[in-house]
C-alpha positions as CSV (number, residue, x, y, z in Angstrom):
1,M,-13.7,-27.1,26.8
2,R,-11.7,-30.4,27.2
3,R,-12.8,-31.5,23.7
4,L,-11.8,-28.1,22.4
5,G,-8.4,-28.4,23.9
6,F,-7.9,-31.8,22.4
7,L,-8.8,-30.4,18.9
8,M,-6.4,-27.5,19.3
9,R,-3.7,-29.8,20.3
10,K,-4.3,-31.9,17.3
11,E,-3.9,-28.7,15.1
12,F,-0.7,-27.7,16.7
13,Q,0.7,-31.2,16.4
14,E,0.0,-31.1,12.6
15,L,1.9,-27.8,12.4
16,R,4.8,-29.3,14.5
17,R,5.1,-32.2,12.1
18,N,5.4,-29.7,9.3
19,P,8.2,-27.4,10.2
20,R,8.8,-26.2,6.7
21,M,5.2,-24.8,6.5
22,L,5.6,-23.3,10.1
23,R,8.8,-21.5,8.9
24,V,7.1,-20.2,5.8
25,L,4.2,-18.8,7.8
26,L,6.4,-17.0,10.2
27,V,9.3,-15.9,8.0
28,A,7.5,-15.2,4.7
29,P,5.5,-12.2,6.0
30,V,8.7,-10.6,7.4
31,I,10.4,-11.0,3.9
32,Q,7.3,-9.9,2.1
33,L,7.0,-6.7,4.2
34,G,10.7,-6.0,3.6
35,I,10.2,-6.3,-0.1
36,L,6.8,-4.6,-0.4
37,G,7.8,-1.9,2.1
38,Y,10.4,-0.7,-0.5
39,A,8.4,-1.5,-3.6
40,A,5.0,-0.2,-2.6
41,T,5.7,3.5,-2.9
42,T,4.3,6.3,-4.9
43,D,7.3,8.6,-4.4
44,V,8.9,9.7,-7.7
45,K,12.6,10.4,-7.8
46,S,15.4,10.4,-10.2
47,V,13.0,10.9,-13.3
48,P,15.2,10.2,-16.4
49,A,14.9,13.4,-18.5
50,I,16.5,14.4,-21.9
51,F,17.0,17.9,-23.1
52,L,16.6,19.3,-26.5
53,D,19.0,22.3,-26.3
54,A,18.7,24.3,-29.5
55,D,20.4,27.3,-27.9
56,R,23.6,26.0,-26.5
57,S,24.2,29.0,-24.4
58,A,25.4,29.6,-20.8
59,A,21.8,30.3,-19.9
60,S,20.6,27.0,-21.3
61,R,23.4,25.1,-19.6
62,D,22.5,26.7,-16.3
63,L,18.8,25.5,-16.6
64,I,20.0,22.0,-17.4
65,G,22.3,22.2,-14.4
66,R,19.3,22.9,-12.2
67,F,17.7,19.7,-13.2
68,E,21.0,17.9,-12.7
69,G,21.4,19.1,-9.3
70,S,17.9,18.1,-8.2
71,P,17.2,14.7,-6.6
72,Y,14.1,14.3,-8.7
73,F,15.7,14.2,-12.1
74,S,18.3,12.2,-13.7
75,V,19.7,13.9,-17.0
76,V,20.2,11.0,-19.4
77,G,21.2,13.2,-22.4
78,V,21.5,16.6,-24.1
79,T,20.9,16.8,-27.8
80,S,19.9,19.1,-30.6
81,R,18.0,16.5,-32.7
82,H,14.3,15.9,-32.3
83,E,14.8,12.3,-33.5
84,D,16.8,11.6,-30.3
85,V,14.0,12.9,-28.1
86,E,11.4,10.8,-29.8
87,D,13.6,7.7,-29.6
88,A,14.2,8.2,-25.9
89,L,10.6,8.6,-25.1
90,Q,9.5,5.6,-27.2
91,H,11.9,3.3,-25.6
92,R,11.4,4.6,-22.1
93,T,15.0,5.6,-21.6
94,A,13.6,9.0,-20.7
95,W,10.3,9.8,-19.1
96,M,10.5,13.5,-19.8
97,A,11.9,15.8,-22.4
98,V,12.6,19.5,-22.0
99,S,12.9,21.6,-25.1
100,I,15.0,24.8,-24.9
101,P,14.4,27.0,-28.0
102,T,16.9,28.9,-30.1
103,G,17.5,32.3,-28.6
104,Y,16.6,31.3,-25.0
105,G,19.8,32.9,-23.7
106,R,19.2,36.2,-25.5
107,H,15.6,36.4,-24.3
108,I,16.7,35.8,-20.7
109,A,19.4,38.5,-20.9
110,N,16.8,41.1,-22.5
111,G,14.1,40.2,-20.1
112,T,11.7,39.2,-22.8
113,P,9.2,36.3,-22.3
114,V,10.5,32.8,-23.5
115,T,8.7,29.4,-23.3
116,V,10.3,26.2,-22.4
117,Q,8.4,23.1,-23.5
118,V,8.2,20.1,-21.2
119,V,7.0,16.8,-22.7
120,A,6.2,13.8,-20.4
121,D,5.6,10.2,-21.2
122,G,1.9,9.7,-20.0
123,T,2.1,5.9,-19.9
124,D,2.4,6.1,-16.2
125,S,0.0,9.0,-15.4
126,N,1.1,9.3,-11.7
127,S,4.7,9.6,-12.4
128,A,4.2,11.9,-15.3
129,A,1.9,14.3,-13.2
130,V,4.4,14.4,-10.4
131,G,7.4,14.8,-12.8
132,L,5.6,17.7,-14.6
133,G,5.1,19.3,-11.2
134,Y,8.8,19.1,-10.3
135,A,9.8,20.4,-13.7
136,T,7.4,23.3,-13.5
137,S,8.7,24.2,-10.1
138,L,12.3,24.3,-11.3
139,V,11.4,26.4,-14.2
140,A,9.4,28.7,-11.9
141,D,12.4,29.0,-9.6
142,K,14.6,30.0,-12.5
143,S,12.2,32.6,-13.5
144,V,12.2,34.1,-10.0
145,D,16.0,34.2,-9.9
146,V,16.2,35.9,-13.2
147,A,13.6,38.5,-12.1
148,R,15.5,39.2,-8.9
149,A,18.8,39.4,-10.7
150,R,17.3,42.2,-12.9
151,L,16.1,44.0,-9.8
152,G,19.4,43.8,-8.1
153,V,20.7,41.8,-5.1
154,G,17.9,41.5,-2.5
155,G,15.3,43.0,-4.9
156,Q,11.7,42.0,-4.0
157,I,9.6,40.9,-7.0
158,Q,6.4,40.7,-5.1
159,P,4.3,43.9,-5.0
160,I,2.8,45.1,-1.6
161,G,-0.5,43.3,-0.9
162,S,0.5,40.0,-2.6
163,L,-0.8,36.8,-1.1
164,E,1.7,34.2,0.2
165,A,0.8,30.7,1.3
166,R,2.8,29.1,4.0
167,T,2.2,25.3,4.2
168,R,2.7,22.9,6.9
169,V,2.1,19.2,6.8
170,W,1.0,17.2,9.9
171,F,1.5,13.5,10.7
172,N,4.0,12.9,7.8
173,P,6.1,16.0,7.5
174,E,8.4,14.6,4.7
175,L,5.4,13.3,2.7
176,L,7.0,9.8,2.5
177,S,4.6,7.5,0.9
178,Q,6.4,4.6,2.7
179,H,4.9,5.8,6.0
180,F,1.4,5.5,4.4
181,M,2.0,2.2,2.6
182,V,3.9,0.0,5.0
183,P,1.2,-0.1,7.6
184,G,-1.2,-1.0,5.0
185,V,1.1,-3.8,3.9
186,L,0.9,-5.1,7.5
187,A,-2.9,-5.3,7.1
188,L,-2.6,-6.9,3.6
189,L,-0.1,-9.6,4.7
190,L,-2.2,-10.6,7.7
191,M,-5.3,-10.9,5.4
192,I,-3.6,-13.1,2.8
193,T,-1.9,-15.5,5.3
194,T,-4.7,-16.0,7.7
195,T,-7.5,-16.2,5.0
196,V,-5.7,-18.9,3.2
197,L,-5.0,-20.8,6.4
198,G,-8.6,-20.7,7.3
199,A,-9.6,-21.7,3.9
200,V,-7.7,-25.0,3.9
201,A,-8.7,-25.8,7.5
202,I,-11.6,-28.1,7.0
203,V,-10.8,-28.9,3.3
204,R,-7.6,-30.6,4.4
205,E,-9.6,-32.9,6.8
206,K,-11.8,-33.8,3.8
207,E,-8.8,-34.7,1.6
208,L,-7.2,-36.7,4.3
209,G,-10.4,-38.6,5.1
210,T,-10.3,-37.5,8.8
211,L,-13.4,-35.3,8.6
212,E,-15.8,-38.2,8.9
213,Q,-13.9,-39.3,12.1
214,L,-14.3,-35.9,13.6
215,N,-18.1,-35.9,12.7
216,V,-18.7,-39.0,14.8
217,T,-17.0,-37.5,17.9
218,P,-18.9,-35.6,20.5
219,L,-17.5,-32.3,19.1
220,R,-20.1,-29.6,18.6
221,R,-20.0,-27.6,15.5
222,W,-18.9,-24.4,17.3
223,E,-16.2,-26.3,19.1
224,M,-14.8,-27.6,15.7
225,T,-15.0,-24.0,14.4
226,V,-13.2,-22.4,17.3
227,G,-10.7,-25.3,17.4
228,K,-9.8,-24.8,13.8
229,L,-9.5,-21.0,14.1
230,L,-7.6,-20.5,17.4
231,P,-4.3,-22.2,16.3
232,F,-4.2,-20.1,13.2
233,G,-5.2,-17.1,15.1
234,L,-2.1,-17.8,17.3
235,I,0.2,-17.7,14.2
236,G,-1.5,-14.6,13.2
237,V,-0.7,-13.0,16.6
238,I,3.0,-14.0,16.2
239,Q,3.0,-12.5,12.7
240,V,1.6,-9.3,14.2
241,F,4.6,-9.0,16.6
242,L,7.1,-9.8,13.9
243,V,5.7,-7.4,11.3
244,V,5.2,-4.5,13.8
245,A,8.8,-5.0,14.9
246,V,10.0,-4.8,11.3
247,T,7.9,-1.8,10.6
248,V,9.1,0.2,13.7
249,L,12.7,-1.0,14.0
250,W,13.7,-1.5,10.2
251,F,11.6,1.1,8.4
252,K,11.6,3.5,11.3
253,I,7.9,4.3,11.0
254,P,6.9,5.8,14.3
255,L,4.1,4.0,16.3
256,R,2.6,7.1,17.8
257,G,-0.6,5.5,19.2
258,S,-1.1,2.7,21.6
259,F,0.3,-0.8,20.8
260,P,-2.2,-2.6,23.2
261,L,-5.0,-0.9,21.2
262,L,-3.5,-1.9,17.9
263,F,-3.1,-5.4,19.2
264,G,-6.6,-5.7,20.4
265,L,-8.1,-4.4,17.2
266,T,-5.8,-6.7,15.1
267,L,-7.4,-9.6,17.0
268,V,-10.8,-8.4,15.7
269,Y,-9.4,-8.2,12.3
270,L,-8.0,-11.7,12.5
271,L,-11.6,-12.9,13.4
272,C,-12.7,-11.4,10.1
273,T,-10.0,-12.9,8.0
274,L,-10.1,-16.4,9.7
275,S,-13.8,-16.6,9.5
276,L,-13.7,-15.6,5.9
277,G,-11.3,-18.4,5.2
278,L,-13.4,-20.9,7.2
279,L,-16.5,-19.9,5.1
280,V,-14.5,-20.5,1.9
281,S,-13.4,-24.0,3.3
282,T,-17.1,-24.9,3.7
283,I,-17.9,-24.4,0.1
284,S,-14.7,-26.0,-1.4
285,S,-13.8,-29.6,-2.1
286,T,-10.1,-29.5,-2.4
287,Q,-7.3,-27.4,-1.0
288,Q,-6.5,-26.0,-4.4
289,Q,-10.1,-24.9,-5.0
290,A,-10.2,-23.4,-1.5
291,M,-7.1,-21.3,-2.2
292,M,-8.1,-20.2,-5.6
293,T,-11.6,-19.2,-4.3
294,A,-10.1,-17.2,-1.4
295,V,-7.6,-15.4,-3.6
296,F,-9.5,-14.5,-6.7
297,F,-13.1,-14.1,-5.2
298,F,-12.2,-12.4,-1.9
299,V,-8.5,-11.3,-1.4
300,V,-7.9,-9.6,-4.8
301,P,-11.3,-7.7,-4.8
302,M,-10.6,-6.5,-1.3
303,I,-7.2,-5.2,-2.2
304,Y,-8.7,-3.1,-5.1
305,L,-11.7,-1.9,-3.2
306,S,-10.3,-1.3,0.3
307,G,-8.5,1.9,-0.4
308,F,-5.0,0.2,-0.1
309,I,-4.1,1.2,-3.7
310,F,-6.8,3.4,-5.0
311,P,-8.6,6.1,-3.0
312,I,-12.1,5.2,-2.3
313,E,-13.2,8.8,-2.8
314,N,-11.9,8.5,-6.5
315,M,-14.0,5.5,-7.2
316,P,-17.3,5.7,-9.2
317,E,-20.2,6.4,-6.8
318,I,-21.9,3.1,-7.8
319,I,-18.8,1.2,-6.5
320,Q,-18.2,3.1,-3.3
321,P,-21.1,1.4,-1.4
322,L,-19.5,-2.0,-2.0
323,T,-16.4,-1.0,0.0
324,Y,-18.3,-1.0,3.2
325,L,-18.5,-4.8,2.9
326,I,-14.8,-5.1,3.0
327,P,-13.1,-5.5,6.6
328,L,-9.9,-4.4,5.1
329,R,-11.2,-0.9,4.5
330,Y,-11.9,-0.5,8.3
331,F,-8.6,-1.9,9.4
332,L,-6.5,0.3,7.1
333,V,-8.2,3.3,8.7
334,I,-7.3,1.9,12.2
335,V,-3.8,0.8,11.5
336,R,-2.8,4.1,9.8
337,G,-4.5,6.2,12.4
338,I,-2.7,4.5,15.3
339,F,0.7,4.5,13.5
340,L,0.8,8.0,11.9
341,K,-1.7,10.1,14.0
342,G,-1.5,8.4,17.3
343,V,-5.3,8.6,17.7
344,G,-7.3,6.5,20.1
345,L,-10.5,4.4,20.0
346,E,-12.7,7.5,20.1
347,S,-11.5,8.5,16.6
348,F,-12.4,5.2,14.8
349,W,-14.8,3.2,17.0
350,P,-17.3,3.0,14.2
351,D,-14.8,1.2,12.1
352,A,-13.9,-1.2,14.9
353,L,-17.6,-1.9,15.4
354,M,-18.2,-2.6,11.8
355,M,-15.2,-4.9,11.6
356,L,-16.5,-6.8,14.7
357,A,-19.9,-7.1,13.3
358,W,-18.6,-8.3,10.0
359,G,-16.4,-11.0,11.7
360,L,-19.1,-12.3,13.8
361,T,-21.7,-12.5,10.9
362,V,-19.2,-14.4,8.7
363,L,-18.3,-16.6,11.6
364,T,-22.0,-17.4,12.0
365,L,-22.5,-18.1,8.3
366,A,-19.4,-20.4,8.3
367,T,-20.8,-22.4,11.3
368,M,-24.2,-22.7,9.8
369,R,-22.8,-23.7,6.5
370,S,-20.7,-26.4,8.1
371,Q,-23.7,-27.8,9.6
372,K,-25.3,-28.3,6.3
373,T,-22.3,-29.7,4.5
374,L,-20.7,-32.0,7.1
375,R,-23.7,-33.8,8.5
């Protein structure tokens, strides 16, 4: 243990002699969380819409006013020329166009059916689908109001025996994607920083020429491995406190579960990321090679396959089994469950167990690999 303590002291002294790097490691995750917390969202608001009003009646203006009064739309223009609509959609000044036909007001007054066409730019399929849903809902509300007006004040347009759905949302009542994404960003930032740190741990010693000196010392391989991981693990622990504080205090995302449980399972997650970085360092010759290998062969595929961006259930069946090899998948389930649902270990102990097994396996491989390459 004394040898291990000396090695850890050496690592901390190297960090102390590089205060700029230390500031980057502690401040950068907080800044990145602040930026990504606002940018990583699937909420669609203020959809720019243009109206092709061929009727120019009070009824058509009322429909346009409904869109103007909605927080989900921003009316960028009202025109009677088809060319203006095509130009707006092609140049992305409008994401959606609503075409009101000639005679719209007359049909509304007479109670005869009339069709309003809604055209969406499908380049961004998610925004287009959400925007179409909002537009359809507004048009449907207008139709209900017109029917009620024809029946008189307080008239009921639903016949007896009709079916009504009353919905309720748990865990995220306002359906804010930020509450779903920000805890995931926490897991993502920890993975990136600690994996890269672990990746350059041994490679830096190779480039500085101090690895041979460490090899002739009485240090055992496991002592070198642990001595390299623990200082970076401490940095990861500090990052956890900082990032959780920003998540709760700045973004106002409630931590409904146990923080000690979150902290304990985060340590298991740090074991996975640091061990992965150490494994990368044993197969790399330079720090640049280690960083490129860690990012392109491990970090980026994990982001895509973990469920952070794309739901695993929507992936092809041949791809889904690969996601079980990714520790980020398990930690996303854990951190979102603790933050949003307030559940305990009894709800996700299989994920925690898989993550622990993954970390120990990769740590063993990294230690075995270092024995083959360093001696």
